[in-house]
C-alpha positions in Angstrom: -0.1 0.1 0.0 2.8 2.5 0.9 4.6 1.7 -2.3 1.5 2.3 -4.3 0.9 5.7 -2.7 4.6 6.5 -3.2 4.2 5.9 -7.0 1.1 8.1 -7.1 2.8 10.9 -5.4 5.7 10.6 -7.9 3.4 10.5 -10.9 1.8 13.7 -9.7 5.0 15.4 -9.2 6.3 14.4 -12.6 3.1 15.7 -14.2 4.0 19.2 -12.7 7.7 19.0 -13.0 8.4 16.6 -15.9 11.7 15.1 -16.0 14.1 15.5 -19.0 13.4 13.1 -21.9 17.0 11.9 -21.5 16.3 10.5 -18.1 14.4 7.6 -19.2 14.2 4.2 -17.1 17.1 1.9 -18.1 17.5 -1.9 -17.7 18.2 -3.2 -14.3 21.1 -5.1 -13.5 20.5 -8.7 -12.7 22.4 -12.1 -12.1 25.3 -13.4 -14.1 26.7 -11.7 -17.1 24.9 -14.0 -19.6 21.6 -13.3 -17.8 22.5 -9.7 -18.0 23.3 -9.8 -21.7 19.9 -11.8 -22.4 18.1 -9.3 -20.6 19.6 -6.4 -22.5 18.8 -7.8 -25.8 15.3 -8.3 -24.7 14.8 -4.8 -23.4 16.4 -3.4 -26.8 14.2 -5.4 -28.9 10.9 -4.5 -26.9 11.7 -0.8 -26.8 12.7 -0.7 -30.6 9.1 -2.4 -31.1 7.3 0.1 -28.9 9.2 3.2 -30.2 7.1 5.9 -31.6 9.7 8.0 -33.3 8.0 11.1 -35.0 5.2 9.3 -36.7 2.1 11.4 -37.4 -1.4 10.6 -36.7 -2.0 10.9 -40.6 0.6 8.5 -41.4 -0.8 6.0 -38.8 -4.3 6.3 -40.1 -3.2 5.7 -43.6 -0.9 2.5 -42.7 -3.1 1.2 -39.9 -2.2 0.3 -36.5 -1.6 -3.2 -37.2 1.0 -2.4 -40.1 2.9 0.0 -37.8 3.3 -2.6 -35.0 3.5 -5.8 -37.1 5.2 -8.5 -35.1 6.7 -9.8 -38.2 9.1 -6.9 -38.1 10.2 -7.9 -34.8 9.8 -11.7 -34.6 11.6 -11.8 -31.4 9.4 -9.3 -29.6 7.1 -11.9 -27.9 10.1 -13.7 -26.5 11.9 -10.6 -25.5 8.6 -9.4 -23.6 8.3 -12.9 -21.9 12.0 -12.5 -20.8 11.4 -9.1 -19.4 8.2 -10.3 -17.8 10.0 -12.9 -16.1 12.5 -10.5 -14.6 9.7 -8.3 -13.1 8.3 -6.1 -15.9 5.2 -5.6 -14.0 6.8 -4.5 -10.7 6.3 -1.1 -9.4 9.9 -0.1 -9.4 10.6 2.7 -12.1 14.0 1.6 -13.2 14.0 -1.3 -15.6 10.2 -0.9 -16.0 9.2 -1.1 -19.6 5.7 0.4 -19.0 7.3 3.4 -17.5 9.8 3.8 -20.2 6.8 3.8 -22.7 5.0 6.5 -20.8 8.2 8.7 -21.4 8.2 7.8 -25.0 4.4 8.7 -25.4 5.0 12.1 -23.6 8.0 12.8 -25.9 6.0 12.0 -28.9 3.0 14.0 -27.7 5.1 17.1 -27.1 6.9 17.0 -30.4 4.1 15.8 -32.7 0.7 16.2 -31.2 0.9 19.4 -29.3 2.1 21.8 -32.2 -1.1 20.8 -34.0 -3.4 21.6 -31.2 -1.7 24.8 -30.3 -2.5 26.0 -33.7 -6.2 25.7 -32.7 -5.8 27.4 -29.2 -2.9 29.9 -29.7 -5.4 32.9 -30.1 -8.9 33.5 -28.5 -11.5 31.3 -30.0 -14.6 33.2 -31.3 -17.7 32.2 -29.6 -19.4 30.8 -32.7 -16.5 28.4 -33.3 -16.1 27.3 -29.7 -18.0 23.9 -30.3 -16.2 23.1 -33.5 -12.5 23.7 -32.1 -13.5 21.7 -29.0 -14.8 18.9 -31.2 -11.6 18.9 -33.3 -9.5 18.9 -30.1 -11.2 15.9 -28.9 -11.0 14.1 -32.2 -7.2 14.6 -32.1 -6.7 13.6 -28.7 -8.8 10.5 -29.2 -6.8 9.4 -32.1 -3.6 10.1 -30.1 -4.9 8.1 -27.1 -5.8 5.2 -29.5 -2.4 5.4 -31.0 -0.7 5.3 -27.6 -3.0 2.6 -26.2 -2.8 0.1 -29.3 0.6 -1.7 -28.9 0.0 -2.1 -25.1 -3.5 -3.4 -25.7 -2.6 -5.7 -28.5 0.9 -6.8 -27.9 2.0 -6.0 -24.3 -0.9 -6.7 -21.9 -2.0 -9.9 -23.3 1.4 -11.4 -22.7 1.5 -9.9 -19.2 -1.8 -11.4 -18.3 -0.1 -14.7 -18.3 2.1 -13.7 -15.5 0.0 -11.1 -13.5 -3.0 -8.9 -13.6 -2.7 -5.8 -15.7 -5.6 -3.9 -14.5 -3.7 -1.5 -12.4 -1.0 -1.2 -15.2 -3.7 -0.3 -17.7 -5.3 2.5 -15.3 -1.8 3.7 -14.5 -1.1 4.2 -18.3 -4.5 6.0 -18.8 -3.9 8.2 -15.9 -0.5 9.1 -17.2 -1.8 9.9 -20.7 -4.6 12.1 -19.2 -2.1 14.0 -17.1 0.1 14.6 -20.2 -2.7 15.9 -22.2 -4.0 18.4 -19.5 -0.6 19.4 -18.6 0.7 20.3 -22.1 -2.6 22.0 -23.4 -4.0 25.4 -22.7 -6.6 24.1 -20.3 -7.9 27.5 -19.3 -9.1 28.4 -22.7 -10.5 24.9 -23.3 -12.6 25.2 -20.1 -13.5 28.8 -21.0 -14.9 27.7 -24.4 -16.6 24.4 -22.9 -18.3 26.9 -20.4 -19.5 28.9 -23.3 -20.8 26.0 -25.1 -22.7 24.5 -22.1 -24.1 28.0 -21.5 -25.3 28.6 -25.2 -26.7 25.0 -25.2 -28.7 25.7 -22.1 -29.9 29.1 -23.4 -31.3 27.2 -26.7 -33.0 24.5 -24.5 -34.6 26.9 -22.3 -35.2 29.4 -25.1 -33.6 32.5 -23.4 -32.4 33.7 -26.7 -35.8 33.9 -28.4 -39.0 35.7 -27.5 -41.6 32.9 -27.5 -43.9 34.5 -24.7 -44.3 32.2 -21.8 -43.5 28.6 -22.9 -44.9 25.6 -21.4 -42.6 23.6 -19.0 -43.1 20.5 -21.2 -41.2 22.4 -24.0 -38.0 22.2 -21.9 -37.0 18.8 -22.8 -33.2 18.6 -23.2 -33.2 15.0 -24.3 -35.0 15.8 -27.5 -32.8 18.8 -28.2 -30.3 18.2 -30.9 -27.8 20.8 -29.6 -27.9 19.2 -26.2 -27.1 15.9 -27.7 -24.0 17.2 -29.5 -22.9 18.9 -26.3 -23.5 15.7 -24.3 -21.3 13.8 -26.9 -18.6 16.4 -26.7 -18.5 16.3 -22.8 -18.3 12.3 -23.0 -15.4 12.7 -25.5 -13.6 15.3 -23.1 -14.1 12.6 -20.2 -12.5 10.0 -22.3 -9.4 11.9 -22.9 -9.1 13.2 -19.3 -10.4 16.7 -19.7 -13.8 16.4 -17.8 -12.2 16.8 -14.4 -12.3 19.5 -11.8 -11.6 22.4 -14.3 -14.7 21.3 -16.5 -16.9 20.8 -13.6 -16.1 24.6 -12.5 -16.7 25.6 -16.1 -20.1 24.0 -15.9 -21.0 25.3 -12.6 -20.3 28.9 -13.9 -22.2 28.3 -17.1 -25.1 27.0 -15.0 -25.0 29.9 -12.7 -25.1 32.5 -15.6 -27.7 30.4 -17.3 -30.1 30.5 -14.2 -29.5 34.3 -14.0 -30.4 34.7 -17.7 -33.4 32.5 -17.6 -34.8 34.1 -14.5 -34.3 37.6 -16.0 -35.2 36.9 -19.5 -38.0 34.6 -19.1 -39.8 35.9 -15.8 -38.7 39.2 -15.2 -38.4 41.0 -18.7 -41.4 39.3 -19.8 -43.4 40.9 -17.1 -41.9 44.3 -16.2 -44.9 45.5 -14.3 -45.0 42.5 -11.9 -48.5 41.6 -13.1 -48.0 37.7 -12.6 -46.8 35.8 -9.6 -43.8 34.1 -11.0 -42.5 32.2 -8.1 -44.5 29.1 -8.3 -43.8 28.6 -12.1 -39.9 29.2 -11.4 -40.1 26.5 -8.7 -41.6 24.0 -11.1 -38.9 24.8 -13.6 -36.2 24.2 -11.0 -37.7 20.9 -9.8 -38.3 19.6 -13.4 -36.6 20.8 -16.4 -33.3 22.4 -14.7 -32.3 19.2 -12.9 -32.9 17.1 -15.9 -30.6 19.1 -17.8 -28.0 19.1 -14.9 -28.1 15.3 -14.2 -27.6 14.5 -18.1 -24.5 16.7 -18.3 -23.0 15.3 -14.9 -23.5 11.8 -16.0 -21.6 12.3 -19.1 -19.0 14.2 -17.3 -18.2 12.1 -14.2 -20.0 8.8 -14.7 -20.5 8.3 -11.1 -23.2 6.2 -9.5 -24.0 9.0 -6.9 -24.5 11.8 -9.3 -28.3 11.5 -9.4 -28.7 11.3 -5.6 -26.3 14.3 -5.2 -28.4 16.4 -7.8 -31.4 15.5 -5.9 -29.9 17.1 -2.8 -28.9 20.1 -4.6 -32.4 21.1 -5.8 -33.1 22.7 -2.6 -30.0 25.2 -3.1 -31.0 25.8 -6.7 -34.5 26.6 -5.5 -33.1 29.1 -3.2 -30.7 30.6 -5.7 -33.5 30.9 -8.2 -36.0 32.6 -5.9 -32.9 35.0 -4.9 -32.4 35.9 -8.3 -36.0 36.6 -9.2 -36.5 38.4 -5.8 -33.5 40.8 -6.4 -34.5 41.6 -9.8 -38.1 42.4 -8.5 -36.8 44.5 -5.7 -34.9 46.8 -8.3 -38.5 47.6 -9.6 -40.3 47.9 -6.4 -40.8 51.5 -6.6 -42.5 51.1 -10.0 -44.5 48.3 -8.6 -45.8 50.4 -5.6 -46.8 53.4 -7.9 -48.9 50.9 -10.0 -50.1 48.9 -7.1 -53.4 48.0 -8.8 -51.6 45.9 -11.4 -48.4 45.0 -9.6 -49.7 42.5 -7.1 -47.7 39.5 -8.6 -44.4 41.5 -8.6 -45.2 42.1 -4.8 -45.9 38.4 -4.1 -42.4 37.4 -5.6 -40.8 39.9 -3.4 -42.7 38.4 -0.4 -41.3 34.9 -1.2 -38.0 36.3 -1.4 -37.7 38.2 1.8 -37.8 35.2 4.1 -34.5 35.8 6.0 -33.1 38.8 7.8 -30.4 39.4 5.1 -32.9 39.5 2.5 -35.1 41.9 4.4 -32.2 44.2 4.9 -31.3 44.2 1.4 -34.8 45.1 0.4 -34.6 48.1 3.0 -31.3 49.3 1.6 -32.6 49.1 -2.1 -35.9 50.5 -1.8 -34.4 53.4 0.5 -32.1 54.3 -2.4 -34.9 54.2 -4.9 -36.9 56.7 -2.7 -33.9 58.9 -2.3 -33.3 59.2 -6.0 -36.8 59.2 -7.3 -39.0 60.7 -4.6 -37.4 62.6 -1.8 -36.1 65.7 -3.5 -37.0 69.2 -4.0 -38.4 68.5 -7.6 -41.3 66.3 -6.5 -44.6 67.8 -5.3 -45.8 67.4 -1.7 -49.0 65.8 -3.1 -47.0 63.2 -5.2 -44.9 62.5 -2.0 -48.2 61.8 -0.1 -49.7 59.8 -2.8 -46.6 57.4 -3.1 -46.5 57.2 0.9 -50.1 55.9 0.7 -48.9 53.4 -2.0 -45.9 52.3 0.2 -48.1 51.8 3.4 -50.8 49.6 1.3 -47.8 47.5 -0.3 -45.7 46.8 2.8 -48.9 45.7 4.7 -48.9 43.0 2.0 -45.1 42.3 2.1 -44.9 42.5 5.9 -48.1 42.4 7.9 -46.1 42.8 11.1 -45.1 46.4 10.0 -41.3 46.2 10.7 -40.3 46.8 7.2 -42.8 49.5 6.9 -41.4 51.3 10.0 -37.9 51.3 8.4 -38.8 52.2 5.0 -41.1 55.2 6.1 -38.8 56.7 8.7 -36.9 58.8 5.9 -40.1 59.8 4.3 -41.5 61.0 7.5 -38.3 63.0 8.2 -38.3 64.6 4.7 -42.2 65.4 5.0 -41.9 67.0 8.3 -39.4 69.5 6.4 -42.0 70.3 4.0 -44.1 73.5 5.3 -47.1 72.6 3.2 -47.5 69.0 4.1 -49.9 69.4 6.9 -52.2 71.8 4.9 -52.0 69.3 1.8 -53.1 66.5 4.2 -56.0 68.5 5.8 -57.2 69.8 2.4 -57.3 66.2 0.9 -59.2 65.0 3.8 -61.9 67.5 3.2 -62.0 67.0 -0.5 -65.2 65.9 -2.2 -64.9 62.6 -4.0 -67.5 61.8 -6.8 -67.6 57.9 -7.1 -67.1 57.0 -10.6 -65.4 60.2 -11.7 -61.7 60.3 -12.0 -59.8 62.5 -9.4 -56.6 63.9 -10.0 -54.1 65.4 -7.5 -53.5 69.2 -7.5 -50.8 71.3 -5.9 -52.9 71.4 -2.7 -54.8 68.1 -2.7 -53.7 64.6 -2.7 -56.2 62.2 -4.8 -55.2 59.1 -2.8 -55.8 60.7 0.5 -59.1 61.9 -0.6 -60.2 58.3 -1.8 -58.6 56.6 1.3 -60.7 59.0 3.8 -63.9 58.4 1.8 -63.5 54.7 2.0 -62.7 54.8 5.8 -65.5 53.7 8.2 -65.3 56.0 11.3 -66.3 53.2 13.6 -63.0 51.5 12.9 -61.0 54.4 14.1 -59.3 53.4 17.1 -57.7 55.8 19.8 -54.2 54.8 20.6 -53.4 53.7 24.3 -51.5 56.1 26.4 -49.6 53.4 28.3 -46.8 51.6 26.4 -48.2 48.3 27.5 -51.9 47.4 27.7 -52.2 45.0 30.5 -55.8 44.1 29.6 -54.7 43.1 26.0 -55.0 39.4 26.0 -54.0 39.2 22.3 -50.5 40.9 23.0 -47.7 39.6 21.0 -44.0 40.5 21.4 -42.2 42.5 18.6 -40.8 40.8 15.7 -37.0 39.5 16.2 -35.7 41.9 13.4 -37.6 45.0 14.9 -35.4 48.0 16.0 -35.4 48.9 19.6 -37.5 52.1 19.0 -40.1 50.2 16.9 -43.7 50.8 17.7 -46.4 48.7 16.3 -49.3 51.3 15.1 -52.5 51.0 17.2 -54.5 51.1 13.9 -53.5 49.4 10.7 -55.4 52.2 8.4 -53.5 54.3 6.1 -55.0 57.6 7.6 -53.5 56.9 10.9 -50.0 56.5 9.3 -50.6 59.8 7.6 -51.6 61.6 10.8 -48.1 60.6 12.2 -46.2 62.4 9.4 -46.3 65.8 11.1 -46.0 67.2 14.7 -49.2 67.1 16.8 -49.3 71.0 17.4 -48.8 71.6 13.5 -51.8 69.4 12.5 -54.1 71.1 15.4 -53.1 74.8 14.2 -53.6 73.9 10.5 -56.9 72.2 10.9 -58.2 75.1 12.7 -57.2 77.6 10.1 -58.2 75.5 7.1 -61.5 74.1 8.6 -62.7 77.8 9.1 -61.6 78.8 5.7 -63.3 75.6 4.2 -66.6 75.8 6.0 -67.1 79.5 4.8 -67.0 78.2 1.1 -69.2 75.1 1.5 -72.7 75.5 -0.1 -74.2 72.4 1.2 -75.6 71.6 4.6 -74.5 68.0 5.3 -70.9 68.6 6.3 -70.0 64.9 5.9 -66.4 65.3 5.1 -66.0 68.1 7.9 -67.6 65.8 10.5 -65.5 62.8 9.5 -62.4 64.8 9.6 -63.3 66.3 13.0 -64.0 62.7 14.4 -60.9 61.5 13.0 -58.6 64.2 14.4 -60.6 63.9 17.8 -59.7 60.2 17.9 -56.0 60.9 17.2 -55.2 64.0 19.1 -58.1 64.2 21.8 -61.4 66.3 21.9 -59.8 69.1 24.2 -57.5 70.3 21.5 -60.3 70.6 18.8 -62.9 72.3 20.8 -62.8 75.4 18.5 -63.4 73.1 15.5 -66.4 71.7 17.0 -67.8 75.3 17.8 -67.1 76.2 14.2 -68.8 73.2 12.8 -71.8 73.8 15.2 -71.9 77.4 14.0 -72.4 76.3 10.4 -75.4 74.0 11.4 -76.9 76.9 13.5 -76.4 79.2 10.5 -78.3 76.8 8.3 -81.1 76.4 10.6 -81.1 80.3 11.4 -81.1 81.5 7.9 -84.4 80.0 6.7 -86.6 81.9 9.0 -84.7 85.1 8.1 -85.1 84.8 4.3 -89.0 84.5 5.1 -89.1 87.8 6.8 -90.9 90.7 4.9 -87.9 93.0 5.1 -85.6 90.6 3.3 -88.4 89.6 0.8 -89.0 93.4 -0.1 -85.2 93.8 -0.6 -85.1 90.7 -2.8 -88.0 91.9 -5.0 -86.4 95.4 -5.5 -83.3 94.0 -6.7 -82.7 93.7 -10.4 -82.3 90.0 -11.6 -83.0 88.8 -7.9 -79.6 87.1 -7.6 -79.1 84.1 -5.4 -77.9 85.3 -2.0 -76.4 83.0 0.6 -74.8 83.9 4.0 -73.0 82.3 6.8 -73.8 83.5 10.3 -70.7 82.6 12.7 -69.8 83.5 16.2 -67.2 86.2 16.8 -65.2 83.6 19.0 -63.2 80.4 18.4 -63.0 81.1 14.7 -59.5 81.8 13.2 -58.3 85.3 12.3 -60.7 86.2 9.4 -60.0 89.0 6.7 -61.6 92.0 8.2 -61.3 94.2 5.0 -64.4 96.4 4.3 -65.2 98.4 1.1 -68.2 99.6 -0.7 -69.9 96.6 -2.3 -72.4 97.0 -5.4 -75.7 98.6 -4.5 -77.9 95.4 -5.4 -75.7 93.4 -3.0 -75.7 96.0 -0.5 -79.6 96.2 -0.6 -80.0 92.4 0.0 -77.4 92.7 2.9 -79.5 95.7 4.6 -82.8 93.5 4.2 -81.1 90.3 5.6 -79.9 92.4 8.7 -83.3 93.7 9.2 -84.6 90.3 9.2 -82.1 89.0 11.5 -82.9 91.7 14.2 -86.4 90.4 13.9 -85.5 86.8 14.6 -82.6 87.5 17.1 -83.4 90.9 18.4 -80.7 90.7 21.2 -77.7 90.1 18.5 -76.2 92.2 15.7 -74.5 91.3 12.5 -71.1 92.5 11.5 -70.7 91.9 7.7 -67.2 90.8 6.4 -67.4 91.4 2.5 -63.9 90.2 1.9 -64.8 86.6 2.7 -67.5 86.3 0.0 -67.7 84.6 -3.1 -69.3 85.7 -6.3 -70.4 84.2 -9.5 -69.8 86.9 -12.2 -71.4 86.9 -15.5 -70.1 89.3 -18.1 -71.9 90.0 -21.3 -69.4 91.5 -23.9 -69.9 92.3 -27.7 -68.6 88.9 -29.0 -68.1 86.6 -25.9 -69.7 85.8 -22.5 -67.3 85.4 -19.5 -68.3 83.5 -16.4 -66.0 83.3 -13.2 -66.3 82.6 -9.5 -64.3 85.3 -7.7 -63.7 86.8 -4.3 -66.1 89.7 -3.4 -63.4 92.5 -4.3 -62.7 91.0 -7.8 -66.5 91.3 -8.4 -66.8 94.7 -6.8 -63.8 96.2 -9.2 -65.3 94.7 -12.2 -68.8 96.0 -11.6 -67.3 99.5 -11.4 -66.5 99.3 -15.1 -70.3 98.5 -15.9 -72.1 100.9 -13.3 -72.3 103.8 -16.0 -74.7 104.2 -18.7 -72.2 105.6 -21.0 -71.7 104.0 -24.4 -68.0 104.9 -24.5 -65.3 102.7 -23.0 -65.0 103.2 -19.4 -61.5 103.6 -18.0 -60.2 103.6 -14.5 -56.8 103.8 -12.7 -55.9 102.1 -9.6 -56.0 105.3 -7.6 -59.6 106.1 -8.9 -61.0 102.8 -8.1 -59.3 102.7 -4.7 -61.0 106.0 -3.8 -64.3 105.4 -5.3 -64.8 102.0 -3.7 -63.0 102.5 -0.3 -60.9 99.6 -1.1 -57.2 99.2 -0.4 -54.9 99.6 -3.6 -53.6 96.1 -3.0 -57.1 94.6 -3.5 -57.8 96.8 -6.5 -54.5 96.0 -8.2 -55.0 92.3 -7.5 -58.6 92.4 -9.1 -57.3 94.4 -12.2 -54.7 92.0 -12.6 -57.0 89.1 -12.5 -59.4 90.6 -15.2 -56.6 91.5 -17.4 -55.2 88.0 -17.5 -58.9 86.9 -18.5 -58.7 89.5 -21.6 -61.6 91.2 -20.0 -59.4 94.4 -19.1 -56.7 96.1 -21.1 -54.1 98.3 -19.5 -52.1 101.2 -21.1 -50.2 103.8 -19.0 -51.8 102.8 -15.7 -55.1 103.1 -17.3 -57.5 100.0 -17.5 -60.2 99.7 -20.2 -62.9 97.1 -20.9 -62.0 94.9 -24.1 -65.4 94.7 -25.6 -64.5 92.9 -28.7 -61.4 90.8 -29.1 -61.1 91.9 -32.7 -60.3 95.4 -31.4 -57.6 94.1 -29.0 -55.0 94.6 -31.6 -55.9 98.2 -32.2 -55.4 99.2 -28.6 -51.7 99.4 -28.8 -49.2 97.4 -26.7 -50.0 96.2 -23.3 -48.1 97.3 -20.2 -47.9 95.6 -16.8 -49.9 97.0 -13.9 -47.9 99.7 -12.1 -47.5 99.9 -8.5 -49.0 102.5 -6.5 -46.3 102.0 -3.8 -43.8 104.8 -3.2 -40.8 104.7 -5.5 -37.8 102.7 -4.0 -34.1 102.5 -5.4 -33.8 100.1 -8.4 -32.2 96.7 -7.4 -30.6 94.2 -9.7 -33.3 92.1 -11.3 -33.0 88.5 -10.2 -31.7 86.0 -12.8 -33.9 83.2 -13.8 -31.1 81.1 -15.3 -29.5 79.6 -12.0 -28.0 76.1 -11.2 -30.7 75.7 -8.6 -33.7 76.2 -11.2 -31.9 74.2 -13.7 -31.6 71.3 -11.4 -35.1 71.6 -10.2 -36.3 71.4 -13.8 -34.2 68.4 -14.7 -35.4 66.6 -11.4 -39.1 67.4 -12.4 -38.6 66.1 -15.9 -36.8 62.9 -14.8 -39.7 61.9 -12.4 -42.7 63.1 -14.5 -41.5 62.7 -18.0 -42.7 65.5 -20.5 -44.4 68.5 -19.0 -46.0 71.7 -20.5 -44.4 74.9 -19.4 -47.7 75.9 -17.3 -47.2 72.8 -15.1 -43.4 73.3 -14.7 -44.1 77.0 -13.6 -46.8 76.0 -11.1 -44.5 73.3 -9.6 -41.5 75.7 -9.3 -43.7 78.2 -7.4 -44.9 75.5 -5.1 -41.5 74.0 -4.5 -39.5 77.3 -4.4 -41.2 80.2 -2.5 -38.4 82.4 -3.9 -39.3 81.6 -7.4 -41.0 84.9 -8.5 -40.6 84.8 -12.2 -43.4 84.5 -14.7 -44.2 81.9 -17.3 -42.5 84.1 -20.1 -39.3 84.2 -18.2 -39.3 80.6 -17.3 -39.7 80.0 -21.2 -36.6 81.8 -21.9 -34.7 79.5 -19.5 -36.5 76.4 -21.2 -35.3 77.6 -24.6 -31.8 78.2 -23.4 -31.6 74.8 -22.0 -33.0 73.4 -25.4 -30.1 75.3 -27.1 -27.6 73.7 -24.6 -28.9 70.4 -25.9 -30.3 69.5 -22.3 -34.0 69.4 -23.2 -36.3 69.1 -26.2 -39.7 70.5 -27.1 -42.2 68.1 -28.7 -45.8 69.2 -29.1 -45.5 71.8 -26.3 -44.1 69.3 -23.8 -40.5 69.8 -22.5 -38.7 66.6 -21.9 -35.0 65.4 -21.4 -32.9 64.9 -24.4 -32.0 61.3 -24.7 
């Protein structure tokens, strides 16, 4: 046993550090001089018979092996071989061993004759399209060389040796030496690289990753019936026969299958379903358990020919299953932001991710990847607050599916909550959205001050399900209490309620919400025309459940005032004083009022001015009726808070707008005279005639000028009766300020790096946008952006000239 191990070690050493060809085994010294002479003659005869010389494969094939090693050429060969055998030819000693001598002869012949032929095939990088052909030629040459080297031993040497001893070990030794010679003197790295590509390309053809066939059936993946797979199997079998299917080939096969699995998962399951509409994991598992192991087993059997290959492959299926699900999950996680923003059609993609995040490592990877997506695509100055809140709701809904325990949601929403708290308009947008009217069946789009998703969510909320969060950290009476999940952070707190609205109410500080709801609710109630107050009641109950009733007492008073006003208005309008005023008013306009208390309401606009006479007559009639219904109370009118629907009849058009009271009062002044000539006013004249501050006059004139109702020239405003006469009025000028003159300051520049960066961020996230929406978003995001649409247009044209943007049909977008 020790001798056998020593010979194996020496064989391995010689394959790495080959000895010189001159150091061949020589005949051993034996016995008497006559016996030594007989032995030397036998050695000379045997070696001359087995000597290969420089014969080529072509010459051997043309002559035939039998002609090359014809015993008639050496009639004494058998006797010489018997003599050598009787003196220990089959011993394990290297010196005097004819088999060892022949192995060195084979090595010399292979290096000098065969290797140059193969080097011409592999001296340069083999093109991918020729990899199989070159490998096939290499196997053919090596097979022919092996047959050449083994022929004299199998036909002439081993049959004679079998009469003296078993030659199985000798045969195996010769084959091992041949395989070592082949692998040592060939560029095996290039051979294995080419083999790996052939295996990979064959797998791609079997599993159809190169072609777009939609979603193929699992029965279509049958490698046994695939012609390319059969050719590849024959190639692998040939490599095994010449000793090139060892560890290097197995490593190449493993790398090829790893790449194949990735290509198959991405090509067949991810790219074919980019929006995550289908749940791919079950079908992928069926592929892993069916077609993929069949492919692997067939190749491994041809490569290793081991009895335990099938059982080992069955044990590896579990690992392949984990690898495939991980590949699919990682690819899905990269698109998680798109899945969340298209949640109604991306349920399948979310379920694939849910199957993937089964370990703490994968959950951490999901958190890191999605946080990066949020930072890049959402949490920056170019995104409107309403968009951030819409996506926040999508995130809450999606992560309730991915992780019902809420640990991942807590991790993901932390940067969103921190960012939203820095937005000054976040609380206002949330409250205005909670008050928005939703017409079921009609589309609802977000505006700069209203989130459509919040509006839909609050309208679908059952108020009875709103729970008040317990004050204590631990509710000792809760018999369903469960400990926090194992991967929860130390400051993790499971929300008391799982509805989305409760998550929204945690975005801003409590005091901010309370102050904003008082201000906005008062402003909103004064604009409401109906008397049901459903949304307002829902909002108040929601905030009461969240923050407590003591903080929202003023809101309850405001809501009660509106209900009292509705009940009080009805008897007032039925009094004779109000009816008389209504009958004496031309056109009998619709007149609605809100009677509110002077306490608990937020600071209201106290501006007083001279309202038009018809409206003033109705106000006085209403006030007289109020004195009869409530004799101990008095009214104080706040005309600046009113809203008026104005209908203007011009020569060629009709204009209808709902405007504040001061806008209606200013435009009414232009039609209060009976003169047929165009009426003109300046800001100062209107401010004096209407007892109105110049600020309100200027705002009203600017509004009507923007509607092409008024025209301004040299500080004087004139009605545009016909748009056909608009061009004859001369160039228009901006409204002049009546404020005292101040020293001229340097005009701000619209073309700044900040403005450019904001525009690029908007177009990156929203695609092509018209100039009006870009202008609106810049004014919302940047309070310091005071430029008008024309100045913004000059900046956009400059960016087009810089080849940054393109204008297609009025939509500005990034140049690709």
